[in-house]
C-alpha positions as CSV (number, residue, x, y, z in Angstrom):
1,V,8.3,6.0,4.5
2,I,8.3,2.2,4.1
3,N,5.5,0.3,5.7
4,D,6.5,-2.2,8.4
5,L,4.4,-4.9,6.8
6,M,2.5,-5.6,3.6
7,N,0.1,-8.5,3.8
8,K,-1.1,-10.6,0.8
9,K,-4.9,-10.2,0.4
10,Y,-5.9,-12.0,-2.8
11,E,-4.6,-14.7,-5.1
12,W,-5.7,-16.5,-8.2
13,I,-4.2,-20.0,-8.6
14,S,-4.7,-23.0,-10.9
15,P,-5.9,-26.3,-9.5
16,G,-3.0,-28.2,-7.9
17,T,-0.9,-25.1,-7.3
18,T,0.4,-24.4,-3.8
19,S,-1.5,-21.5,-2.1
20,A,0.7,-18.6,-1.1
21,I,-2.0,-17.3,1.3
22,R,-1.9,-20.5,3.3
23,S,1.9,-20.5,3.4
24,K,3.3,-19.7,6.9
25,N,5.9,-17.4,5.4
26,Y,4.4,-15.6,2.4
27,P,1.7,-13.4,4.0
28,N,4.5,-11.5,5.7
29,L,6.8,-11.4,2.6
30,F,7.6,-7.8,2.9
31,Q,8.1,-7.6,6.6
32,K,10.6,-4.9,7.3
33,S,13.8,-7.0,7.8
34,A,17.3,-7.3,6.5
35,T,16.4,-10.2,4.3
36,Y,13.7,-8.4,2.3
37,S,14.7,-4.8,2.7
38,S,16.4,-4.8,-0.7
39,L,13.1,-5.9,-2.3
40,I,11.1,-3.3,-0.5
41,D,13.6,-0.5,-1.5
42,V,13.3,-1.5,-5.2
43,L,9.5,-1.5,-5.1
44,H,9.4,1.9,-3.4
45,K,11.5,3.3,-6.2
46,N,8.7,2.2,-8.6
47,K,10.9,-0.5,-10.2
48,Q,9.9,-4.0,-11.1
49,I,11.5,-7.1,-9.7
50,S,11.7,-10.0,-12.0
51,G,13.8,-13.0,-12.9
52,K,14.4,-16.7,-12.5
53,L,14.5,-17.9,-8.9
54,V,18.0,-19.2,-9.3
55,D,19.1,-15.6,-10.0
56,F,17.8,-14.3,-6.6
57,S,19.9,-14.3,-3.4
58,S,20.1,-17.4,-1.3
59,Q,18.3,-15.6,1.5
60,I,15.2,-14.9,-0.7
61,Q,15.0,-18.2,-2.6
62,P,13.7,-20.4,0.2
63,L,10.4,-18.5,0.5
64,F,9.6,-18.8,-3.2
65,K,10.9,-22.4,-3.4
66,E,8.2,-23.3,-0.9
67,L,5.7,-22.2,-3.5
68,N,7.5,-24.2,-6.3
69,T,8.3,-20.9,-8.0
70,Q,10.6,-21.1,-11.1
71,S,10.4,-17.3,-12.0
72,L,8.5,-14.3,-10.9
73,I,7.6,-10.7,-11.5
74,I,6.7,-8.2,-8.7
75,Q,5.3,-5.0,-10.1
76,P,4.8,-2.0,-7.7
77,I,1.5,-0.1,-7.9
78,F,1.6,3.6,-7.2
79,I,-1.4,6.0,-6.8
80,K,-0.7,9.7,-6.9
81,K,3.1,9.0,-6.8
82,K,2.7,7.0,-3.5
83,F,3.4,3.3,-3.2
84,W,0.1,1.6,-2.7
85,A,0.5,-2.1,-3.4
86,Y,2.3,-4.7,-5.6
87,L,1.3,-7.4,-8.0
88,C,3.3,-10.6,-7.9
89,V,3.1,-13.2,-10.7
90,H,4.8,-16.6,-10.1
91,D,5.6,-19.2,-12.7
92,C,5.2,-22.4,-10.7
């Protein structure tokens, strides 16, 4: 079962970097919607999402462009074979 929403709780950023937590869009990144359902499906299959931003769909790019992202890795975290969270690393 896919959660309807996954909220961002913590972030570590270098000085001068745009905060994702303060972004109006990012805290609800994985809201169950047509735009992000493909990302959710990949993570729930315990597969990593990674690449240069230009290689992602035009629907997903605007969210990460707001954070000045050049590339990213989103790693799912499973506990006892159940999806629990994700770790997202941006190259800004």
